[in-house]
N, C-alpha and C positions, 0 to 999 in steps of 0.2 A: 468530374474534375478536369478531364481532358478538354471538354467543351469550354469550360471557364477559362482555362489557360489560353486556348486559341482565341477566344473573344478578347481577352486582355491584350494579346499580341496584335490583333487586328485593330484595336483601338489605340495602338501606339506605344504600349508598354515596352520599355527597353530591358526591364528587369522584372522577373516574376518570382515573388517570395511567398511561400506557403507557411502560414503559422498553424501548426497542427497539434492536436491533443490525441493523436491516434496511438502513440507509442512507437519506439524506435524501430522494432522489427516490422511493424505494419507499414511505416513510412518508407523503410528501405525497399519493401516490395512495391509500394505505390510508385516510388521513383523509377523503378525498372519498367513500369507499365504505362506511365504518363509521360509524354514527351513535352519539353518546353519549360519545365520548372527549373529555375536557376538555383534556388536555395529553399530547403525545408528546415524551419526552426521547429524541432520536434519535442514533444513533452509527453506526459502521462506516465511513462515508465521510470522516470527519475534518473535516467542514465546521465553520467557526467563524462563526456568523451574529450580526452586531451587533444585530439586531432579531428579535423573534419573527415567525415566518411564520404567518399565519392561513389555515386552510382550513375554510370553513364556520364551525362553532363550536369548532374544535380549534386549540389553540396548539402550534406546533412549535418546540422549542428544540434548537439544535445548538451544542455547546460545544468544538469542536475536538478536540485529541488531545494526548497526552504531557504532560498537566498544564499546558499553556500558558495555559489560561483557566479561570476559575471563573464559572459562571452563577448569577445570583440571580433568582428569579422569585417575586414576592409576589402572592398571589391574594386577591381579595375574593370569598369564597364565601358566598352567602346563599340559603336556600330551595332547596338542591340545584342551584344554578347559579353559574357564574362571572360576577360582575357587573363586574369590572374587574381590572386587573393592572398591575404595574410590573416591568420587566425590565432587567437590566444584565449585559453580558458584560465581565468584568474580566480583564485580562491578569495573569499571575502572573510576577513577576520574582524568580528564585531568589536574586539577589544583594541584594535588599532585604527579603526575607521571612525572618524568624527561624525556623529549623527547630524543630519540636517536639523538645524535648530527649530525651524518652523514645523516640520513634520513631527519631531519629538514632542513639541508642545501640544500638538493636536492629539497625539496618542495619549499623553498624560491626561488631557481634558476628557477624552472619551472614556478612559479607563477609571477615572477618579470615582464615579459612583459605585463601581464594582470592586474597587481595590481591596477593601477589607475582606470580602468574601473570597475573592480569587486567591488571596495569600493565606487563607485559613489552612492550618496544618491538619492533615487527616492521619498521617502516620509517618513512618520512616522506612527507608530501604537499606538493607545491608548488602543487597545485590546490585549489579549493574542492570538497570532497566532500559531495554532498547526494544525497538519494534522490528527493524529490518532483519530478515532471514528468509530464505526460500521456503522453509517449512515451519519455523517457529521463531519466537522472540520472547524474551523474558517479560516484557510488558504485556504481551498477549497471554503468556502463561498466567500472569497475575489476574488478568481479566477473566480467564477461564476458571481459575480457582474461585473468584468472586461469584461467578455464575453458578458453579456447582454448589457452593454453600448457601448463598443468599436466595437462590431460586429452588433449592432443594432438588437438584437434578443428579442424574447418574452420568450424563455426558454433556459436555459444553462445546459449543461451536462459536468461533469468533472470526470475523472476516480478515483476510490477509491484506489489510490496508498498508500502505507504504509511507504514511505520514505520521508525524509525532516526534516529540523531543525525547532525548535520552537523559536519564538521571544516573548520577554516579553513586557508588556505595557510600553510605553515611549521610546522604542528603534526605531532607524532609520531603514528603510527598504532599503537595498542596492541592486545593480544589482546582487551581489552574492547570496543574500537571495532569490531573485526570481528564479535564476537558481537552487538553492538547492531544489526547489519544482516543477520545470518544465523541467529539462534538460533530454530530451529523443531524440532519433534519428528520431521520427515521430511526430514533434511538431506542424504541421499545425493546425491552429484554423479555422475550417471549419464553414460555414454558409449554412444551407440547410433547406428545408421544410420537416416536418414530420407530419403525421396525429396523432390524439390522440390515435388511435388504435396501431400505430407503437410505440409510446412512451411507452405505457403499455407493449408491447412486449419486448422492451429494458429493462425496469425495472424488468419484470418477469424473463428474461433470466439471468440478473446479480444476482438476488436474488437466483435463482436456483444454480448458481455457488457457492454461499456462504452457502446455507442452505439445499442442497440436503442431505438426510440422509445417502447416500452412499458416503464416503469420496473420492472415486475414481472419483466422478463427481464434487468435490469441487476444484475450481481453485485458491483459495487464494485471498488476497486483501480484501478490504471493499466494501460496497455498493456504486454504482455510485452516485456521488454528483449531486444535482440539484439546479438550480436557477430559480425563477419565477414559480415554480411548487411545490405543496404539495401533499402528499399521506399518506396512512396508509399501513403498512406492517405487516403481520402475518407470522413470520419465520417458524412456525410449520405447516402451511397449505400446501396443495398439490401443486406441480408444476403447474404454470399457474393460481393459485388462491391466491397468497400471497398479491397481490397489489390491493388496493381498495381506494375509496374516492379521486381520483386524482382531484386536484384543480388548476385552473389557477389563480395564486396569484394576478395578475394585476386587476382582476375583482371580484375574490372570487367565480366565477362560476365553476361548474364541467367541467373537460376536456371532450370535445366532441369527440367521437371516429371517426366521419367522418370529423371533421374540420381539416384544415391544420394550423400548427403553424411554425413560423420561429425559428429555433433552432441553437444555436452555441455550439460548443464543440471542443475537441482536443483529441489527442492520438488515432485517428482512424487508424486502420491497413488496411483500404480499399485502394486499388490501385487507384492512381490518386487524392487522397485527396488534396485540395488546400486551401491556406489561410496563413496569416502571422504567424510566430512562436509565440507560446503562451507566451513566455517570453517578446516579444515585445508588445503584447496586454496588459499584466499585467503592464509592465513598463509605457506604455502610460496612463493607467488608474490611476496609482499611482501619476504620475506627474500632472494629472488634479486635483486629489483629495487633494494632499498635505498631509493631515492627515486622517487616516481611523479609524473608531470606529464602530465595528460590533455589531449589536444588537443580542441577543440570538436567535438562529434558532430553531423555533418550527414547521417548515413546515413538518417534518417527524414524524409520530406517530407510535408507535409500539403496536400491539395488540396481544392477545393470550398468554401473559406472566403471 
């Protein structure tokens, strides 16, 4: 990156802007190590910062996600340097912003062949269904319940994705709502055996991606979601020592390192992963349940804070 910045400057660039999908913490460290970047427009971790964060001579802008905010950054650039700036993070309210007529028409045209299926009602929620949360979210709890039942598993794993829309209590759950939280290109809902020791390795590995003190080792996202499994996590502990008190919720007994458990999950990048698409699994579960009402999830405990 340093070489590219220097090349741009040598070719006459008065302003160097880096559009990044590294994540805010990674870009903050990068800004401290690479000289000559004026602005970093950072993404990936979905942070919405009301003010510019300055690292040395670099301005970091983070504008959230899902079109919720629009950032405006006005720069005073003179003699190859930023002399001043004004910044505003503006919330976008879809009910008060008039849609662009041409774009709205295009969306309707593309959506038309799929409209009936997307709006098909699968069930109803009496709970707030949301995704974001460092360690769990109710939409992910629902997905884990679907995996446990439909894939006949003892433990479920669901990735800590940060995208997806929220549903309010009393709303219908449609096919589109399910796709909004599951649509990826590697959707197979696998069913496989894992030992208790391997399950701990999985949890420790994801935890290190999130809580490693070196931002360059942080991969973004939230903690892997679990069903049928409880544990305690200490984010400040050393790598490999963050996870403890793993519990098999079906019996209340500790997870045994040498025992094999039937595990269902999805979004595996392993070659040859087989299973039905996760959206079909969730849809089948919702159709069986009709109405869902999720109890508060207290299976993950945070220590060391």
